[in-house]
matplotlib code that plots the C-alpha trace (Angstrom):
import matplotlib.pyplot as plt

x = [10.0, 7.7, 6.4, 8.2, 6.5, 6.0, 4.4, 2.0, 1.0, 0.8, -2.0, -3.9, -3.7, -4.3, -7.4, -9.0, -8.1, -9.5, -12.8, -13.0, -12.1, -14.2, -17.4, -15.4, -14.0, -17.4, -18.9, -16.1, -16.6, -20.3, -22.0, -24.0, -26.8, -29.2, -28.0, -25.3, -24.2, -24.4, -21.2, -19.2, -17.2, -20.1, -22.3, -19.9, -19.7, -23.5, -23.7, -21.1, -22.9, -26.3, -25.1, -23.3, -26.7, -29.1, -30.3, -30.2, -27.8, -27.7, -28.3, -25.3, -22.9, -20.1, -22.1, -25.1, -22.9, -21.0, -24.3, -25.8, -22.8, -22.8, -26.4, -26.7, -22.9, -21.0, -22.3, -20.5, -19.1, -17.9, -16.3, -14.3, -13.0, -12.1, -10.3, -8.5, -7.3, -6.2, -4.5, -2.6, -1.3, -0.4, 1.5, 3.4, 4.3, 5.2, 7.2, 9.1, 9.9, 10.9, 13.2, 14.9, 15.5, 17.1, 19.8, 22.8, 24.3, 22.0, 24.6, 27.7, 29.5, 28.3, 30.3, 33.7, 35.1, 37.9, 38.5, 41.9, 41.7, 45.2, 43.9, 41.7, 44.5, 46.8, 44.4, 43.9, 47.7, 48.3, 45.1, 47.0, 48.6, 46.4, 49.3, 49.3, 52.1, 53.8, 52.9]
y = [-18.4, -17.9, -14.2, -12.4, -11.3, -7.8, -9.0, -11.2, -8.3, -6.0, -8.1, -8.5, -4.8, -3.6, -5.9, -4.9, -1.4, -0.9, -2.5, -0.2, 2.9, 2.5, 3.9, 6.8, 7.6, 7.3, 9.8, 12.2, 12.2, 13.0, 9.7, 9.7, 7.5, 10.7, 11.0, 13.0, 16.0, 19.4, 20.9, 17.6, 15.5, 13.1, 16.2, 17.0, 13.5, 13.2, 16.5, 15.3, 11.9, 13.5, 15.9, 13.1, 10.9, 13.5, 14.7, 11.4, 9.3, 5.8, 2.7, 0.8, 3.9, 4.5, 7.4, 5.1, 2.2, 4.6, 6.3, 2.9, 1.8, 5.2, 4.8, 1.0, -0.2, -2.5, -5.7, -8.9, -8.9, -5.1, -6.0, -8.6, -6.5, -3.8, -6.1, -7.7, -4.2, -3.2, -6.7, -6.2, -2.7, -3.8, -6.8, -4.5, -2.1, -5.2, -6.9, -3.6, -3.6, -7.3, -6.5, -3.6, -5.8, -8.4, -6.2, -7.7, -11.2, -14.0, -16.6, -16.5, -17.9, -14.7, -12.4, -11.3, -11.4, -13.9, -13.6, -11.8, -8.7, -7.4, -4.4, -3.3, -4.1, -1.9, 0.9, 0.9, 1.0, 3.8, 5.8, 8.7, 6.3, 4.8, 2.3, -1.0, -1.6, -4.9, -6.5]
z = [-2.2, 0.8, 1.6, 4.4, 7.6, 6.5, 3.3, 5.3, 7.8, 4.8, 3.0, 6.4, 7.3, 3.7, 3.3, 6.7, 6.4, 3.0, 4.0, 7.1, 5.4, 2.3, 4.0, 5.3, 2.0, 0.3, 2.9, 2.6, -1.1, -0.6, -1.0, 2.1, 3.5, 3.0, -0.7, -2.5, -0.5, -2.2, -3.4, -2.9, -5.3, -5.5, -6.8, -9.4, -10.7, -10.7, -12.7, -15.3, -15.6, -16.0, -18.7, -20.5, -20.4, -21.5, -17.9, -16.0, -14.2, -15.8, -13.7, -13.3, -13.8, -11.3, -9.7, -9.1, -7.6, -5.4, -4.2, -3.4, -1.5, 0.5, 1.2, 2.3, 2.6, 0.4, -0.8, -0.2, -3.7, -3.4, 0.1, -1.4, -4.2, -2.0, 0.4, -2.5, -3.7, -0.1, 0.3, -3.0, -1.9, 1.4, -0.1, -2.3, 0.5, 2.9, 0.2, -0.2, 3.5, 3.5, 0.6, 2.4, 5.5, 3.5, 1.6, 3.5, 2.7, 3.7, 3.5, 5.5, 2.5, 0.5, 2.6, 1.4, 5.0, 4.8, 8.4, 7.9, 9.7, 8.8, 7.1, 10.2, 12.6, 10.6, 10.5, 14.2, 14.9, 12.5, 11.5, 9.8, 7.3, 4.5, 3.6, 5.2, 7.7, 8.3, 11.6]

ax = plt.figure().add_subplot(projection="3d")
ax.plot(x, y, z, "-o")
ax.set_aspect("equal")
plt.show()
């Protein structure tokens, strides 16, 4: 089954949006180009990592990777990973929108309308009565 229009749009918007917003999120968390901002989430993470490692932040740890990205930007691999995650989230949201749009019958043969509007006609002639009246 081919993906719907909203799924495709969701993938594109999610991927691009995640790549554009990743540096903003890193800076907001305190991983800046000037270093880790005092009193920030990044400072708290760095403190916890240092305590866990006997006073130093380990090379390759999450804090070190995020600080590197905050200082110099995302690497090509990190950009691809962020875009993939954003695209997956966008696909899920777009797919949900596509499925909501297609909640009705897709094939006219799936409809239970047999073309006989006798019930509707009777309802219109006598709205007070819920019983069918002969025509």
